[in-house]
Legacy VTK file of the C-alpha trace (Angstrom):
# vtk DataFile Version 3.0
C-alpha trace
ASCII
DATASET POLYDATA
POINTS 108 float
0.062 0.035 0.042
2.877 2.384 0.755
4.207 1.949 -2.743
0.907 2.691 -4.241
0.138 5.761 -2.096
3.440 7.221 -3.310
3.134 6.091 -7.011
-0.644 6.622 -6.906
-1.011 4.163 -9.882
1.284 1.165 -10.757
1.617 -2.210 -12.346
2.553 -5.225 -10.164
6.075 -5.176 -11.550
6.587 -1.640 -10.895
5.226 -2.049 -7.325
7.776 -4.870 -6.722
10.692 -2.695 -8.079
9.758 -0.114 -5.632
9.746 -2.618 -2.569
12.819 -2.671 -0.321
14.001 -6.305 -0.346
11.008 -7.134 -2.518
9.294 -10.597 -2.589
8.630 -12.541 -5.641
6.577 -11.390 -8.239
3.854 -14.040 -7.612
4.096 -13.007 -4.098
3.382 -9.378 -4.942
0.400 -10.434 -7.185
-0.852 -12.443 -4.211
-0.779 -9.537 -2.075
-2.331 -7.368 -4.516
-5.364 -9.992 -4.965
-5.696 -9.657 -1.184
-5.979 -5.909 -1.281
-8.492 -6.030 -4.126
-10.739 -8.536 -2.138
-10.588 -5.954 0.755
-11.530 -3.585 -1.746
-8.603 -1.128 -0.481
-7.244 -1.149 -4.132
-8.772 -1.314 -7.414
-7.380 -2.379 -10.903
-7.966 -1.557 -14.663
-6.530 -3.357 -17.500
-4.078 -1.405 -19.751
-2.926 -3.553 -22.696
-1.598 -6.679 -21.171
-1.149 -5.553 -17.766
-3.572 -4.399 -14.798
-2.679 -0.906 -13.374
-3.503 -0.783 -9.550
-4.584 2.275 -7.557
-5.905 2.795 -3.856
-9.499 3.273 -3.255
-8.845 4.479 0.201
-7.051 7.313 1.599
-3.767 6.863 3.574
-5.467 7.998 6.838
-8.392 5.566 6.216
-5.987 2.561 5.501
-3.986 3.404 8.438
-7.055 3.290 10.791
-8.378 0.057 9.117
-4.812 -1.395 9.753
-4.614 -0.228 13.241
-8.151 -1.952 13.973
-7.263 -4.930 12.430
-3.857 -4.922 14.591
-5.886 -4.269 17.599
-8.375 -6.791 17.212
-5.872 -9.578 16.246
-3.074 -9.166 18.730
-4.295 -6.860 21.647
-8.073 -8.208 22.401
-9.396 -4.828 20.972
-7.407 -3.119 23.653
-5.807 0.080 23.032
-4.186 -0.385 26.663
-2.659 -3.615 25.961
-1.328 -1.994 22.487
0.226 0.863 24.443
1.833 -1.323 27.142
3.253 -3.652 24.644
4.900 -0.641 23.148
6.168 0.798 26.279
7.762 -2.794 27.405
11.300 -2.171 28.041
12.206 -5.680 26.685
11.015 -4.796 23.189
11.609 -0.864 23.222
14.499 1.375 24.026
12.632 4.641 24.189
14.550 7.867 24.999
13.424 10.025 27.841
12.170 12.599 25.261
10.046 10.121 23.370
8.456 9.135 26.724
7.889 12.581 27.602
6.109 13.130 24.340
3.973 10.043 24.506
2.864 11.383 28.203
1.877 14.762 26.715
-0.212 12.910 24.211
-1.914 10.934 26.482
-2.499 14.045 28.751
-4.018 15.897 25.701
-6.428 13.000 24.866
LINES 1 109
108 0 1 2 3 4 5 6 7 8 9 10 11 12 13 14 15 16 17 18 19 20 21 22 23 24 25 26 27 28 29 30 31 32 33 34 35 36 37 38 39 40 41 42 43 44 45 46 47 48 49 50 51 52 53 54 55 56 57 58 59 60 61 62 63 64 65 66 67 68 69 70 71 72 73 74 75 76 77 78 79 80 81 82 83 84 85 86 87 88 89 90 91 92 93 94 95 96 97 98 99 100 101 102 103 104 105 106 107
């Protein structure tokens, strides 16, 4: 999705070429098929190729991904998500980052 947001429209081959450490072409096509099924992208045929583009905005895609992440890994609990982000075994947050997080929590 990141590549499509940057490029706005692209073929599977173009998407693959823009990915860091890209997977195989067939893996890219499989990912695109899943995204089509989820209706977050669409495609149109141009010659012998399909050209893909997002159907949702980046902020909406981000919200959908976060909801899925919460449901899948954190029992729909934002508290559990934040707790895992703050776990010192997994994160090395600076004092400045912790202070910014505190301000965000206080503001909300």
